[in-house]
Backbone bond lengths (Angstrom), bond angles and torsions (degrees), N, CA, C in turn:
res aa  C-N    CA-C-N  psi(-1)  N-CA   C-N-CA  omega(-1)  CA-C   N-CA-C  phi
1 M - - - 1.457 - - 1.526 108.98 -
2 Y 1.310 117.47 154.98 1.461 122.29 -174.80 1.523 110.44 -100.07
3 C 1.341 114.56 140.88 1.465 120.99 177.97 1.521 108.89 -75.81
4 Q 1.340 116.28 133.96 1.458 120.61 -179.02 1.534 112.16 -73.24
5 K 1.340 116.99 -19.34 1.474 120.06 -179.46 1.534 112.15 -85.58
6 C 1.358 115.07 -53.30 1.467 118.30 -174.52 1.518 113.92 -107.92
7 G 1.304 117.09 -11.91 1.452 121.00 178.96 1.508 114.53 80.68
8 A 1.351 116.95 5.82 1.466 119.77 -178.84 1.518 110.45 -70.35
9 D 1.333 114.34 147.92 1.461 120.52 179.02 1.521 108.87 -85.45
10 N 1.321 116.96 129.26 1.465 122.70 -178.76 1.527 109.75 -124.83
11 L 1.327 113.92 168.75 1.457 119.50 176.69 1.537 110.30 -66.25
12 E 1.322 115.52 151.28 1.465 120.75 178.21 1.527 109.64 -62.30
13 N 1.317 116.65 135.59 1.467 124.37 179.32 1.527 112.76 67.07
14 A 1.330 117.26 22.71 1.473 119.81 177.04 1.509 109.87 -69.26
15 A 1.343 117.04 146.07 1.454 121.47 -179.31 1.527 111.76 -87.89
16 I 1.355 117.34 -32.45 1.468 122.01 -176.99 1.525 108.82 -131.10
17 C 1.328 116.78 142.61 1.468 121.57 177.48 1.530 109.01 -70.37
18 Q 1.312 116.94 128.47 1.469 121.24 -178.60 1.529 112.14 -70.84
19 S 1.330 116.71 -16.45 1.469 119.59 -177.04 1.521 111.99 -93.95
20 C 1.354 116.31 -51.32 1.470 119.26 -174.77 1.519 113.73 -110.73
21 G 1.302 116.86 -6.77 1.466 119.91 179.50 1.514 114.19 79.08
22 G 1.333 117.12 10.30 1.466 119.62 178.24 1.529 112.26 -67.84
23 V 1.316 114.76 148.67 1.474 120.84 -178.25 1.524 109.17 -92.74
24 F 1.316 114.33 129.62 1.464 119.25 177.18 1.545 109.92 -84.20
25 V 1.319 117.49 134.79 1.475 123.47 177.47 1.524 108.23 -112.21
26 Y 1.319 114.60 121.30 1.471 119.55 -179.01 1.538 109.22 -104.40
27 S 1.295 116.55 133.89 1.477 120.54 174.72 1.530 109.39 -88.85
28 K 1.333 115.35 142.02 1.459 119.59 179.40 1.523 109.89 -70.25
29 P 1.322 116.58 143.78 1.469 118.90 179.56 1.530 110.70 -66.62
30 I 1.317 117.68 141.98 1.464 123.02 179.51 1.528 108.93 -77.53
31 K 1.348 115.62 128.35 1.461 121.32 -179.23 1.530 110.32 -115.37
32 T 1.326 114.69 156.84 1.467 120.95 173.79 1.525 108.77 -92.09
33 S 1.313 116.08 131.22 1.466 120.98 -177.97 1.528 111.02 -62.21
34 G 1.329 114.96 122.21 1.467 119.70 177.79 1.520 112.08 -66.94
35 M 1.335 116.51 -33.68 1.469 119.65 179.84 1.523 110.85 -68.67
36 A 1.344 116.38 -33.27 1.464 119.46 177.74 1.524 110.80 -65.22
37 I 1.340 115.07 -43.79 1.467 119.47 178.58 1.530 110.36 -64.73
38 T 1.333 115.95 -42.67 1.471 120.15 179.10 1.523 111.07 -61.05
39 S 1.326 116.06 -41.28 1.465 120.63 179.51 1.524 111.05 -59.41
40 M 1.330 116.20 -45.88 1.465 119.39 -178.66 1.528 111.17 -66.47
41 I 1.339 116.39 -41.62 1.471 119.75 -179.24 1.530 110.53 -63.70
42 L 1.329 116.72 -45.32 1.465 120.04 -179.71 1.526 111.47 -62.29
43 S 1.310 116.72 -41.94 1.465 120.08 -175.46 1.520 112.36 -69.32
44 V 1.339 116.81 -37.16 1.467 120.30 -174.54 1.523 111.95 -86.90
45 S 1.324 117.37 -42.38 1.463 120.13 -171.80 1.520 113.10 -66.76
46 C 1.337 118.17 -29.09 1.467 120.73 -175.60 1.520 113.26 -99.40
47 F 1.331 118.02 6.70 1.464 119.92 -177.71 1.527 112.59 -60.04
48 P 1.360 119.16 -42.70 1.474 118.06 179.41 1.525 113.38 -64.02
49 F 1.331 117.66 -19.00 1.465 120.92 -177.92 1.526 111.77 -105.76
50 L 1.347 116.01 20.71 1.467 122.19 -178.99 1.525 111.60 54.68
51 G 1.334 114.22 38.39 1.458 118.91 174.66 1.504 113.53 59.44
52 V 1.364 116.19 30.72 1.470 120.80 -175.92 1.530 108.38 45.63
53 F 1.376 112.64 60.41 1.459 122.52 178.36 1.534 112.75 59.08
54 G 1.337 116.35 30.78 1.460 120.00 171.19 1.511 115.06 93.62
55 I 1.329 118.61 -16.61 1.467 120.32 -175.72 1.528 110.73 -63.86
56 V 1.335 116.74 -46.72 1.466 120.40 -178.14 1.523 110.42 -66.37
57 W 1.331 117.48 -37.98 1.468 119.68 178.55 1.523 111.24 -66.23
58 I 1.310 116.87 -36.15 1.468 119.17 176.53 1.527 109.98 -63.29
59 L 1.343 116.55 -43.18 1.468 120.12 177.09 1.526 110.93 -63.06
60 G 1.337 116.34 -42.81 1.461 119.96 178.68 1.518 112.01 -61.22
61 L 1.333 116.25 -39.33 1.462 120.69 178.91 1.524 110.87 -66.83
62 V 1.340 116.93 -43.70 1.471 120.97 -179.97 1.524 110.71 -64.64
63 F 1.342 117.24 -47.41 1.468 120.56 179.53 1.527 110.90 -60.82
64 G 1.326 116.53 -40.79 1.457 120.08 -179.48 1.518 112.25 -63.94
65 L 1.331 116.81 -42.25 1.469 120.35 179.53 1.528 111.24 -66.12
66 I 1.343 116.46 -42.45 1.472 119.60 178.63 1.528 110.60 -64.11
67 A 1.352 115.99 -44.63 1.468 120.09 -179.34 1.520 110.96 -62.43
68 L 1.324 117.26 -42.82 1.462 120.55 -179.48 1.524 111.07 -63.08
69 N 1.320 116.57 -39.62 1.469 120.59 178.50 1.530 111.17 -64.76
70 R 1.334 117.20 -43.22 1.465 120.73 179.99 1.527 111.87 -67.50
71 I 1.326 116.67 -38.58 1.469 120.05 179.31 1.527 110.36 -63.78
72 N 1.337 116.09 -41.85 1.468 119.77 -179.32 1.530 111.96 -65.92
73 K 1.340 116.90 -27.60 1.463 120.71 -178.25 1.535 113.11 -96.34
74 S 1.331 117.97 0.02 1.469 120.40 -173.70 1.522 113.57 -82.79
75 G 1.313 117.79 -8.63 1.463 120.09 -178.28 1.516 112.86 65.79
76 G 1.299 116.96 31.81 1.453 120.99 178.14 1.511 114.85 89.36
77 Q 1.343 117.90 0.78 1.460 120.66 -178.98 1.526 112.53 -84.47
78 L 1.327 117.48 -13.44 1.462 121.67 176.22 1.519 109.13 -121.09
79 K 1.297 115.17 138.26 1.458 119.82 174.48 1.532 108.97 -122.61
80 G 1.302 115.84 178.04 1.472 120.56 -177.02 1.513 112.33 109.36
81 K 1.343 115.72 20.12 1.463 119.52 -179.22 1.527 111.11 -60.97
82 G 1.325 116.22 -37.38 1.465 119.81 179.19 1.515 112.09 -63.67
83 F 1.360 115.69 -39.61 1.465 119.45 177.32 1.533 110.81 -62.12
84 A 1.345 115.31 -43.50 1.466 119.70 -178.81 1.525 111.20 -63.45
85 I 1.340 115.95 -44.98 1.469 119.70 -179.57 1.530 110.42 -64.37
86 A 1.345 116.02 -40.49 1.465 119.39 178.62 1.529 110.73 -63.08
87 G 1.337 116.49 -43.01 1.463 119.93 178.80 1.516 112.01 -62.26
88 I 1.346 116.22 -41.75 1.471 120.32 178.95 1.525 110.69 -64.54
89 A 1.333 116.53 -44.91 1.466 120.77 -176.59 1.527 111.57 -65.29
90 V 1.343 116.32 -47.81 1.467 119.62 -177.33 1.528 110.84 -67.66
91 S 1.337 116.81 -40.92 1.470 119.67 178.95 1.526 110.85 -63.16
92 S 1.335 116.29 -41.83 1.468 119.98 179.33 1.524 110.86 -64.00
93 A 1.349 115.90 -42.60 1.465 119.50 178.87 1.522 110.95 -63.63
94 G 1.336 116.11 -42.24 1.464 119.32 179.29 1.514 112.49 -62.60
95 L 1.337 116.23 -42.71 1.468 119.69 178.29 1.522 111.06 -64.47
96 A 1.340 116.52 -37.63 1.467 119.62 178.48 1.526 110.90 -63.64
97 V 1.344 116.31 -43.19 1.469 120.38 178.12 1.524 110.45 -62.96
98 L 1.335 116.04 -43.99 1.462 120.25 -178.81 1.525 111.38 -63.02
99 L 1.329 116.83 -44.74 1.467 120.31 179.64 1.527 111.13 -64.33
100 T 1.338 116.22 -36.88 1.469 119.59 177.54 1.520 111.01 -63.60
101 L 1.340 116.11 -44.70 1.464 120.04 178.88 1.524 111.41 -62.73
102 V 1.337 115.74 -42.09 1.469 119.29 178.57 1.524 110.36 -62.04
103 G 1.349 116.25 -42.36 1.461 119.85 178.69 1.517 112.33 -62.25
104 V 1.348 116.26 -42.93 1.468 120.36 178.93 1.521 110.62 -62.89
105 L 1.338 116.51 -42.84 1.465 120.14 179.79 1.523 111.43 -64.14
106 L 1.339 116.44 -39.67 1.466 119.48 179.09 1.521 110.98 -64.96
107 V 1.338 116.01 -42.48 1.465 119.56 178.78 1.522 110.32 -64.60
108 F 1.346 116.44 -44.45 1.464 120.58 179.91 1.521 110.82 -61.84
109 N 1.344 115.78 -42.55 1.461 119.69 179.67 1.521 110.80 -64.97
110 S 1.350 115.71 -39.11 1.460 119.51 178.89 1.520 110.97 -64.47
111 V 1.355 116.09 -44.43 1.469 120.22 179.01 1.521 110.54 -63.79
112 S 1.350 116.19 -41.37 1.466 120.04 179.78 1.518 110.84 -63.34
113 T 1.349 115.48 -41.23 1.469 119.43 179.42 1.516 110.86 -63.34
114 I 1.349 116.12 -43.37 1.464 120.03 178.47 1.522 110.28 -62.69
115 S 1.363 116.21 -40.89 1.464 119.97 179.99 1.520 110.90 -63.34
116 V 1.340 116.24 -41.33 1.469 119.70 178.77 1.520 110.34 -63.43
117 H 1.347 116.30 -43.72 1.460 119.87 179.32 1.528 110.99 -62.61
118 K 1.340 116.00 -41.19 1.465 119.29 178.48 1.520 110.84 -64.30
119 K 1.345 115.40 -41.36 1.455 119.17 -179.57 1.522 110.92 -63.62
120 L 1.350 115.93 -43.54 1.462 119.32 178.86 1.523 111.04 -63.55
121 K 1.349 115.57 -39.52 1.460 118.96 179.21 1.525 110.72 -65.50
122 M 1.344 116.20 -41.58 1.457 119.63 178.63 1.523 110.80 -63.62
123 Q 1.331 115.76 -40.01 1.458 118.77 178.17 1.523 110.64 -63.79
124 A 1.353 115.08 -39.73 1.464 118.33 178.84 1.525 110.76 -67.10
125 D 1.363 115.77 -41.20 1.460 119.31 -179.63 1.528 111.48 -66.45
126 N 1.343 115.97 -34.26 1.460 120.24 -177.42 1.527 112.73 -96.38
127 K 1.319 116.52 11.62 1.458 119.27 -177.74 1.521 110.17 -61.03
128 Q 1.289 115.30 133.28 1.449 119.80 -172.56 1.524 110.65 -105.49
129 P 1.324 116.46 149.93 1.462 119.93 178.35 1.520 111.12 -69.27
130 E 1.308 115.33 153.24 1.456 120.80 179.97 1.528 112.28 -104.58
131 I 1.328 116.60 -19.37 1.466 120.29 -175.43 1.522 109.65 -98.85
132 A 1.324 116.32 120.63 1.459 120.30 176.00 1.528 109.18 -84.55
133 G 1.315 116.47 149.19 1.455 119.36 -179.27 1.513 111.24 -165.77
134 L 1.340 115.18 -173.34 1.458 122.24 -179.32 1.519 110.01 -129.09
135 V 1.323 114.71 144.45 1.459 121.31 169.02 1.528 106.32 -106.18
136 S 1.329 116.55 122.96 1.471 120.74 -174.04 1.519 110.68 -126.75
137 V 1.319 114.95 136.88 1.465 122.50 172.76 1.526 107.24 -109.10
138 V 1.333 116.41 119.12 1.465 121.73 -177.20 1.528 108.37 -120.21
139 Y 1.320 115.84 122.21 1.461 120.13 179.45 1.524 110.13 -87.64
140 N 1.319 116.01 144.48 1.463 122.01 -176.91 1.529 111.28 -77.38
141 N 1.328 113.08 158.41 1.465 121.54 170.34 1.525 112.93 55.83
142 T 1.309 116.36 40.93 1.462 119.32 175.40 1.519 109.35 -152.29
143 D 1.309 115.14 141.75 1.463 120.61 176.10 1.520 111.17 -104.07
144 D 1.305 115.21 6.22 1.458 119.80 -178.27 1.529 109.42 -70.40
145 P 1.334 117.46 118.30 1.471 118.87 179.18 1.517 112.32 -61.78
146 N 1.331 116.32 -21.90 1.462 119.11 177.94 1.523 112.07 -73.74
147 A 1.338 116.62 -8.23 1.462 120.57 178.68 1.525 111.51 -93.07
148 I 1.329 116.98 7.10 1.463 121.81 176.09 1.527 107.79 -115.63
149 F 1.307 115.56 123.30 1.468 121.01 -177.45 1.530 109.15 -121.43
150 S 1.321 116.00 136.01 1.471 120.35 -178.88 1.523 110.32 -138.31
151 A 1.309 114.27 152.04 1.468 121.07 175.13 1.523 107.94 -144.87
152 P 1.331 117.48 143.07 1.470 118.97 179.66 1.523 111.13 -65.37
153 L 1.318 113.93 135.39 1.467 118.89 176.00 1.522 108.99 -61.05
154 F 1.325 115.53 -56.95 1.459 123.35 172.23 1.509 107.59 -162.44
155 N 1.305 116.15 143.13 1.457 120.26 170.19 1.519 106.08 -100.21
156 T 1.321 115.88 96.09 1.459 119.85 -170.15 1.520 112.69 -64.48
157 E 1.336 118.29 -24.75 1.457 119.60 -178.78 1.522 111.63 -71.65
158 E 1.323 116.76 -25.20 1.453 120.17 -177.72 1.519 112.59 -96.96
159 L 1.319 117.03 -8.70 1.460 119.53 -179.17 1.517 110.62 -72.88
160 D 1.305 116.90 144.25 1.459 121.64 170.00 1.521 107.73 -128.54
161 S 1.336 115.69 -179.10 1.465 119.53 -172.87 1.521 112.75 -65.19
162 D 1.360 117.10 -17.87 1.460 119.96 -179.12 1.526 112.66 -94.99
163 S 1.322 116.95 -3.12 1.461 119.51 -177.42 1.521 110.55 -75.32
164 P 1.321 117.55 133.03 1.466 119.14 175.17 1.521 109.69 -69.77
165 V 1.305 116.37 130.49 1.465 120.20 -177.72 1.523 107.90 -88.33
166 S 1.318 115.92 73.18 1.454 121.09 -179.82 1.523 108.31 -158.64
167 G 1.333 116.00 167.78 1.458 119.90 -179.26 1.518 111.35 -153.16
168 R 1.352 115.17 170.32 1.464 120.51 -175.59 1.525 108.83 -153.79
169 L 1.328 116.01 140.61 1.464 122.38 176.82 1.523 108.16 -135.96
170 E 1.336 115.50 125.34 1.463 121.25 177.73 1.527 108.69 -118.13
171 C 1.320 116.34 136.49 1.465 120.11 178.73 1.529 109.45 -155.16
172 K 1.344 114.78 173.17 1.460 120.66 178.33 1.514 109.45 -130.51
173 S 1.312 114.98 143.64 1.464 120.89 179.04 1.527 109.65 -74.91
174 P 1.331 117.21 167.40 1.470 119.32 177.53 1.520 113.21 -56.59
175 D 1.341 117.24 -27.74 1.467 118.93 177.26 1.527 111.30 -94.04
176 D 1.351 115.40 19.48 1.466 122.77 170.24 1.533 113.92 69.73
177 K 1.333 116.61 33.67 1.458 120.08 174.97 1.534 108.89 -100.61
178 P 1.321 117.93 124.22 1.467 119.92 -176.11 1.533 112.78 -73.76
179 V 1.318 113.79 147.63 1.468 122.15 175.16 1.532 107.35 -132.19
180 V 1.314 115.90 134.76 1.465 120.85 178.01 1.529 108.18 -124.66
181 V 1.327 115.29 125.46 1.464 120.90 177.18 1.532 107.82 -117.85
182 Q 1.319 116.33 122.42 1.464 121.59 177.67 1.522 108.81 -122.13
183 W 1.319 116.83 145.85 1.455 119.44 179.77 1.519 110.68 -145.75
184 E 1.315 113.67 159.46 1.466 120.67 -178.66 1.524 109.21 -144.32
185 F 1.315 115.34 135.64 1.466 121.09 177.73 1.524 109.08 -76.53
186 M 1.345 116.90 125.84 1.462 121.75 -174.90 1.530 113.43 -103.91
187 G 1.329 117.80 -13.62 1.460 120.11 -178.02 1.520 110.63 131.95
188 E 1.323 115.61 -165.42 1.455 121.20 -178.23 1.518 110.71 -121.28
189 D 1.326 115.18 151.55 1.460 121.37 176.95 1.519 108.36 -146.40
190 E 1.343 115.57 109.30 1.466 122.01 178.42 1.526 111.77 54.16
191 G 1.325 116.19 46.44 1.457 120.91 175.85 1.511 114.85 83.29
192 K 1.321 118.08 -2.11 1.461 121.48 178.61 1.526 109.56 -109.61
193 E 1.337 114.55 144.89 1.452 119.86 177.80 1.526 109.60 -90.38
194 L 1.320 115.34 136.51 1.461 120.54 -179.02 1.527 109.50 -103.42
195 Y 1.331 115.03 129.52 1.461 121.17 178.81 1.527 109.27 -125.26
196 S 1.313 114.61 141.70 1.458 120.26 173.49 1.528 108.03 -104.50
197 F 1.324 116.21 119.95 1.463 121.87 -178.94 1.528 109.79 -105.24
198 D 1.321 114.59 138.20 1.464 122.15 174.41 1.528 106.85 -122.52
199 I 1.332 116.65 110.74 1.469 121.96 -173.51 1.525 109.11 -111.99
200 L 1.328 115.60 120.54 1.466 122.11 178.63 1.527 108.63 -110.63
201 T 1.308 116.70 119.86 1.469 121.25 178.68 1.525 109.53 -123.38
202 T 1.326 115.26 148.47 1.465 121.02 -179.57 1.523 109.37 -96.37
203 V 1.317 115.38 119.90 1.472 120.41 178.51 1.518 109.52 -83.80
204 D 1.307 116.79 -50.77 1.461 122.45 173.66 1.520 107.68 -152.12
205 E 1.305 116.37 -169.58 1.458 119.88 -174.97 1.521 112.60 -63.83
206 N 1.313 116.83 -25.84 1.462 120.18 -174.44 1.530 113.61 -110.78
207 K 1.317 116.86 4.16 1.460 117.99 -174.47 1.522 111.07 -140.36
208 T 1.325 114.61 134.61 1.465 121.59 176.86 1.523 108.84 -126.24
209 S 1.311 115.86 135.77 1.460 121.01 179.88 1.531 109.23 -104.92
210 E 1.317 115.83 139.35 1.465 120.35 -179.95 1.525 109.62 -127.52
211 L 1.324 115.40 136.20 1.458 121.50 178.36 1.528 108.47 -130.95
212 V 1.326 115.84 127.87 1.466 121.47 174.93 1.523 107.44 -111.54
213 K 1.328 115.71 126.96 1.460 119.60 -173.91 1.525 109.89 -143.37
214 T 1.329 116.05 138.86 1.461 121.58 174.76 1.518 108.93 -98.74
215 V 1.330 115.95 131.06 1.462 121.37 -174.80 1.524 109.39 -123.41
216 E 1.346 115.83 136.17 1.459 121.53 172.03 1.522 108.12 -94.84
217 F 1.324 116.43 128.16 1.463 120.59 -174.48 1.520 109.91 -127.04
218 D 1.343 115.90 125.48 1.463 120.77 178.38 1.527 111.99 -121.32
219 G 1.337 116.60 18.55 1.460 120.93 179.10 1.510 113.67 100.31
220 K 1.324 117.02 -11.49 1.462 120.81 178.74 1.524 109.63 -92.00
221 D 1.346 115.65 157.88 1.461 120.10 -178.65 1.524 110.44 -61.03
222 E 1.316 115.19 137.36 1.462 120.71 -177.38 1.525 108.84 -137.00
223 L 1.340 116.43 124.75 1.457 121.17 175.98 1.527 108.48 -82.51
224 I 1.318 115.55 119.60 1.463 120.17 -176.65 1.525 111.36 -92.76
225 Y 1.341 115.11 -40.55 1.469 118.70 -171.89 1.529 109.03 -155.85
226 K 1.316 115.89 147.10 1.463 119.44 171.60 1.523 109.27 -153.64
227 D 1.320 114.20 149.24 1.461 120.76 171.72 1.525 107.73 -143.13
228 K 1.300 118.28 -159.37 1.467 120.72 -175.50 1.516 112.44 -71.03
229 T 1.314 116.98 -21.10 1.462 118.78 -173.35 1.526 114.31 -110.83
230 M 1.326 118.37 -20.80 1.467 117.93 -173.21 1.522 111.60 -155.84
231 K 1.340 113.40 168.79 1.460 122.32 173.49 1.527 108.20 -134.75
232 I 1.320 114.83 146.61 1.469 120.19 177.29 1.519 107.70 -120.01
233 Y 1.333 115.24 124.29 1.459 121.47 -176.64 1.533 110.65 -114.22
234 L 1.310 113.51 151.21 1.465 121.42 166.72 1.521 105.40 -116.84
235 T 1.326 117.04 113.84 1.459 120.72 -173.59 1.520 110.65 -123.30
236 G 1.338 114.95 151.65 1.448 119.99 174.05 1.510 110.10 -69.73
237 E 1.320 116.27 139.50 1.460 119.93 -177.17 1.516 109.47 -72.19
238 K 1.305 116.26 127.26 1.460 121.43 -178.69 1.513 109.87 -79.74
239 E 1.343 115.84 135.94 1.462 120.30 179.09 1.526 109.93 -84.08
């Protein structure tokens, strides 16, 4: 190699010129950052696979940031800044897409869970009785068939999901005193149907008596109420 000061020819890679004693200064070869290239490869190659659930994109982002920092501090001895920036950009975009998808799935799952809970609650609220029967008011000390009043508890074959699970029976005693029996299906407990009965009876012109009672019904005859003048039964419907 030739000396820049005196032009003398020297051995290759010589440290000092043999003619003038000048010192040779060698510049380091410029290299491309391997981490920058790795960052770009990781970010792009795994995009169709959602970055293997984000792990590869996180690595691509970290490698890209480290490579960019080293390139900026290398004083021009490292290149590949474009690779590093590309790796950072693609990895960031991939992570953003992945997080968005995860958020959408979480919201959808939450809405689906709420919908299922609402549906189950509606089914529970609209649960219909399975046992058909009769509610009967029978007045004492009379053989008059007109003194016996009955109403179906529920005709389960005709019920649908929109049918109100409740019933009502109105009648009058032989001495013309009105009686109102109302009931509502409350659900099931250990194979028995629970009903809430509200019984309104007229004592005299100025007084009305009310009784609220919960009854367990399994298809067998059940005495709900009695006084001096009448009895109210809940009976299984005879086929």
